[in-house]
C-alpha positions in Angstrom: 10.2 -27.2 -20.8 6.3 -27.1 -21.6 3.2 -25.6 -20.5 2.8 -28.8 -18.1 5.9 -27.8 -16.5 4.4 -24.4 -16.3 1.5 -25.8 -14.1 3.7 -27.7 -12.0 5.5 -24.8 -10.8 2.6 -22.1 -10.8 1.2 -24.9 -8.1 4.3 -25.2 -6.2 4.8 -21.7 -5.5 0.8 -20.7 -5.1 0.7 -23.4 -2.5 3.6 -21.8 -0.7 2.0 -18.8 1.5 5.6 -17.1 1.4 5.4 -16.5 -2.3 1.7 -15.6 -3.0 -1.7 -15.7 -1.1 -5.0 -17.0 -2.4 -5.7 -16.0 -5.7 -2.6 -13.6 -6.3 0.3 -14.0 -8.8 0.1 -15.1 -12.4 2.3 -17.1 -14.5 2.8 -17.6 -18.2 4.3 -19.7 -21.2 5.1 -18.2 -24.8 5.2 -21.0 -27.5 5.8 -19.9 -30.9 2.7 -17.1 -31.7 0.6 -18.5 -28.4 0.6 -17.1 -25.0 -0.6 -19.3 -22.2 -1.4 -17.0 -19.4 -3.3 -17.6 -16.2 -7.2 -16.7 -16.3 -8.3 -14.1 -14.0 -9.6 -15.2 -10.4 -8.1 -19.0 -10.4 -5.4 -19.4 -7.7 -2.2 -20.7 -8.7 -1.9 -23.5 -5.7 -5.2 -25.4 -7.1 -4.8 -24.6 -10.9 -4.8 -26.6 -14.0 -5.0 -26.5 -17.8 -8.3 -24.8 -17.2 -7.0 -21.9 -15.3 -4.9 -20.7 -18.5 -6.1 -18.7 -21.4 -4.2 -19.2 -25.1 -3.6 -16.0 -26.5 -2.3 -14.8 -29.9 1.0 -12.8 -29.2 0.3 -11.1 -32.7 -3.2 -9.7 -31.8 -1.8 -8.5 -28.4 1.2 -7.0 -30.3 -1.2 -4.9 -32.4 -2.8 -3.3 -29.3 -0.2 -0.9 -29.1 -0.8 0.5 -32.0 -4.4 1.7 -31.2 -5.7 4.7 -29.1 -7.3 4.5 -25.9 -9.9 7.1 -24.0 -8.0 9.0 -21.3 -11.3 8.3 -19.2 -10.0 5.4 -17.0 -13.2 3.3 -16.8 -13.5 3.7 -20.7 -10.1 3.2 -21.3 -9.8 -0.4 -19.2 -13.3 -1.6 -20.9 -11.9 -0.7 -24.3 -8.6 -2.8 -23.7 -10.4 -5.4 -21.8 -12.5 -6.1 -25.0 -9.6 -5.9 -27.2 -7.8 -8.3 -24.8 -10.8 -10.7 -25.1 -10.6 -10.6 -29.0 -7.0 -11.6 -28.8 -8.0 -15.3 -27.2 -7.6 -18.4 -29.5 -10.9 -19.6 -31.1 -12.6 -22.0 -28.0 -11.1 -19.7 -25.3 -14.1 -18.7 -22.9 -12.1 -17.6 -19.8 -10.8 -13.7 -19.1 -7.3 -13.4 -19.3 -5.4 -11.8 -16.3 -5.3 -8.2 -16.2 -2.0 -8.4 -16.5 -1.9 -10.8 -19.8 -0.7 -7.7 -21.7 2.5 -7.3 -19.4 3.5 -11.0 -19.7 3.1 -10.8 -23.7 5.8 -7.6 -23.9 8.5 -9.7 -21.3 11.0 -11.0 -23.9 11.3 -14.7 -22.2 9.6 -17.6 -22.8 8.7 -18.1 -19.0 7.3 -15.7 -16.6 6.4 -15.7 -13.0 4.7 -12.7 -11.1 4.6 -13.5 -7.6 3.7 -11.3 -4.3 6.3 -12.8 -1.6 5.9 -10.7 1.5 9.8 -10.5 2.0 9.9 -8.6 -1.5 6.9 -6.6 -0.6 8.8 -5.6 2.3 10.9 -3.6 -0.7 8.4 -2.8 -2.8 6.0 -1.4 0.2 9.1 0.6 1.8 10.1 4.4 2.0 13.3 3.4 0.8 12.4 0.7 -1.5 13.3 2.1 -4.9 16.9 3.0 -3.4 17.3 -0.4 -1.9 16.2 -2.2 -5.1 19.3 0.0 -6.7 21.5 -1.0 -4.4 20.8 -4.8 -4.1 19.9 -5.4 -7.5 21.2 -3.0 -10.2 20.2 -4.5 -13.3 16.4 -4.6 -12.4 13.6 -2.3 -13.4 11.6 -0.7 -10.6 8.4 1.0 -11.4 7.0 3.2 -9.2 3.0 3.2 -8.5 0.8 3.6 -11.2 -2.6 2.3 -12.1 -2.7 -1.3 -12.9 -3.8 -2.9 -16.0 -2.9 -0.9 -19.4 -1.2 2.1 -18.0 1.0 0.0 -16.3 1.9 -2.4 -19.2 2.4 0.9 -21.1 5.3 2.0 -18.8 6.9 -1.3 -18.7 7.2 -1.0 -22.2 8.7 2.1 -22.5 11.3 1.4 -19.6 12.1 -1.7 -21.2 12.8 0.0 -24.1 14.9 2.6 -22.6 16.8 -0.1 -21.0 17.4 -1.9 -23.9 18.6 1.2 -25.8 21.1 2.1 -22.7 22.4 -1.5 -22.0 21.5 -3.4 -24.9 19.5 -5.9 -22.8 16.1 -6.1 -20.7 16.1 -7.3 -17.2 14.7 -10.4 -15.9 13.3 -8.8 -12.7 10.9 -6.0 -12.6 9.9 -4.7 -9.0 6.7 -3.1 -9.1 5.9 -0.3 -6.0 2.9 -1.8 -3.8 2.4 -4.7 -6.1 5.0 -7.6 -6.1 7.7 -8.9 -8.9 7.7 -10.1 -12.3 10.8 -12.7 -13.0 11.1 -14.1 -16.5 13.6 -16.7 -17.8 14.7 -19.2 -20.9 13.6 -22.0 -18.4 11.6 -22.1 -15.4 14.9 -23.4 -13.7 16.4 -20.1 -14.2 13.4 -18.4 -12.7 13.5 -20.7 -9.8 17.4 -19.6 -9.4 16.3 -15.9 -9.8 13.6 -16.2 -7.0 16.0 -18.4 -4.7 18.7 -15.7 -4.9 16.6 -12.9 -4.5 14.8 -13.9 -1.3 18.1 -14.9 0.1 19.8 -11.3 -0.6 16.9 -9.6 0.8 16.6 -12.0 4.0 20.6 -11.0 4.7 19.6 -7.3 4.9 16.5 -7.5 7.2 17.2 -6.3 11.0 14.4 -8.8 12.3 11.6 -11.2 10.7 7.9 -11.6 12.0 7.5 -13.5 15.2 3.9 -15.0 14.7 4.3 -17.1 18.1 1.0 -17.6 19.5 -0.3 -15.9 22.8 -3.2 -16.7 25.0 -6.1 -14.3 24.9 -8.8 -13.6 27.3 -11.6 -16.0 26.0 -14.2 -14.4 27.6 -13.7 -11.3 26.0 -13.1 -13.0 22.7 -16.2 -14.7 22.8 -18.0 -11.7 23.4 -16.5 -10.1 20.5 -17.0 -13.1 18.5 -20.8 -13.1 19.3 -21.1 -9.5 18.6 -19.5 -9.7 15.1 -21.5 -12.8 14.5 -24.6 -11.1 14.7 -23.4 -8.3 12.0 -22.1 -10.8 9.4 -23.1 -14.3 8.1 -19.3 -15.0 7.7 -17.8 -17.2 10.2 -15.6 -15.1 12.7 -12.3 -16.1 13.2 -9.7 -15.1 16.0 -5.7 -14.6 16.3 -3.6 -13.2 18.9 0.3 -13.7 18.6 3.5 -11.8 19.4 3.1 -9.4 16.4 -0.4 -8.7 17.0 0.6 -7.9 20.7 2.9 -5.2 19.3 1.2 -3.5 16.8 -2.4 -3.2 19.0 -0.6 -1.7 21.6 -2.2 1.6 20.9 -3.3 3.7 17.6 0.4 5.0 17.1 1.6 1.4 16.9 -1.2 0.3 15.2 -0.3 2.7 12.2 1.9 0.5 10.4 -0.7 -2.0 9.7 -3.8 0.5 9.4 -4.0 0.6 5.4 -3.6 -1.0 2.2 -0.2 -2.2 0.5 -1.0 -4.0 -2.2 -4.4 -4.8 -4.3 -4.7 -8.3 -2.9 -4.9 -6.5 0.8 -8.0 -4.9 -0.6 -9.4 -7.7 -2.7 -9.2 -10.1 0.0 -8.8 -8.2 3.4 -10.9 -4.9 2.7 -9.1 -1.5 2.2 -8.2 -1.2 5.7 -8.7 -2.8 8.9 -11.5 -1.5 11.7 -9.5 -0.2 14.8 -11.4 -0.8 18.0 -10.0 0.8 21.2 -9.9 -1.0 24.7 -13.1 -0.3 26.1 -14.9 0.7 22.7 -18.2 -0.6 21.7 -17.3 -3.2 18.8 -20.9 -3.0 17.2 -20.9 0.6 17.3 -17.4 1.2 15.8 -18.6 -2.0 13.3 -21.7 0.3 12.3 -19.7 3.5 12.0 -17.1 2.0 10.0 -20.2 0.6 7.3 -21.4 4.2 7.6 -18.6 6.2 6.6 -17.2 3.8 4.0 -20.1 1.7 2.4 -18.3 -1.2 3.2 -18.3 -3.8 6.4 -14.8 -4.3 7.6 -13.3 -7.6 7.1 -10.7 -7.1 9.7 -11.5 -6.1 13.1 -8.1 -5.4 15.2 -9.2 -5.0 19.3 -7.0 -3.3 21.4 -4.8 -5.7 23.6 -7.1 -8.5 22.8 -6.7 -9.8 19.1 -7.4 -9.5 15.2 -11.2 -11.0 14.1 -11.3 -12.0 10.8 -14.8 -11.9 9.2 -14.5 -14.9 7.0 -11.3 -17.1 6.4 -9.6 -15.5 3.7 -9.1 -12.0 5.0 -6.6 -13.4 8.1 -3.8 -14.5 5.7 -3.8 -11.1 3.8 -4.0 -9.5 7.6 -0.8 -11.8 8.4 0.9 -10.5 5.4 0.2 -7.0 5.8 1.7 -7.5 9.4 4.6 -9.4 8.1 5.4 -6.6 5.3 5.1 -3.9 7.9 8.0 -5.8 9.7 10.0 -6.4 6.7 9.9 -2.5 5.7 11.5 -1.9 9.1 14.6 -2.8 7.3 14.1 -0.4 4.5 12.9 3.0 5.5 9.8 2.1 7.0 6.1 1.2 5.6 4.7 3.3 2.6 1.2 2.2 1.8 -0.9 3.0 -1.8 -1.9 6.5 -1.5 -5.8 7.2 -1.3 -6.2 7.6 -5.0 -4.9 4.3 -5.9 -7.0 2.8 -3.1 -9.9 4.1 -4.4 -9.0 3.4 -7.9 -8.8 0.0 -6.6 -11.7 -0.4 -5.0 -13.7 0.8 -7.7 -11.8 -1.1 -10.4 -14.3 -3.7 -12.4 -11.4 -5.7 -12.8 -10.6 -6.2 -9.0 -14.5 -6.5 -8.6 -14.5 -9.4 -11.1 -11.6 -11.2 -9.4 -13.2 -10.6 -6.0 -16.4 -12.2 -7.0 -14.6 -15.3 -8.7 -12.4 -15.7 -5.9 -15.4 -15.8 -3.5 -17.1 -18.6 -5.4 
């Protein structure tokens, strides 16, 4: 096994939308005192050597001896500077914000993904209890701020687990985020993912049905024209059985009305715009912009369909709907809370990732 093998596996998982979308997820490989970890803003599906950063594991470990500010912005700036200083000479890319977490895990290989089926657990009301029942050796990490805080909590939980059991789990479930899997080989991680996906699938009461439906063409074109006048982005449209279910009325819409994970905020906006039947789309769009300071990236028109401003938001909204369906098997949906959504929206790291991904 090697760094080249990691690239091949990264491309494989990154090209499969059931595991990760767009620039989400990250992977790593440890060789001696070197950590090869995905750089921020790169997509796994098309990654090559230039998409990874080589870092000094010894320097990364010394970060834990430092004291950082209690202010979120100041702390993350301080940690980022120290992480950049951990890069080997000649490295210019910015390491993933989760590089610290990758360095902590005592496995040569780590693959972090955001499968919708897994997030049907991590974004569910009964997610923690379901993970404890289905994967009793795994770690469950509640919703916490990403970056240094997340890595610090995982570090503490791993130490507690090792003290109690003598081992560290190869699986870490992160509420409203995704999953980390570590292994001695990439084949071992592949087996772990295959097994956990099968186990979750066996628990599902139903799966998403995205069978396409025919929409009112004249109404669709009218809305596309209205939205096209408000944005420079191309306007895409979709209508299927799941959309028809969730767009019946505002009550049915609630399970898809906010953000499940940071990726949804980065690529599809922190929440979609709901437009009631007969409501003026332009007025609703402008009101959303006035209230929130940003344009919506997804516009949901009752009993008509979903409009995406640009190509990237639509896959993430489909992912939102998939997660909502999967959560039905585990007590229903649980979005990130408002405080966390605000943190992600204003976090420099995600703004950087979004800017790189938009190029």
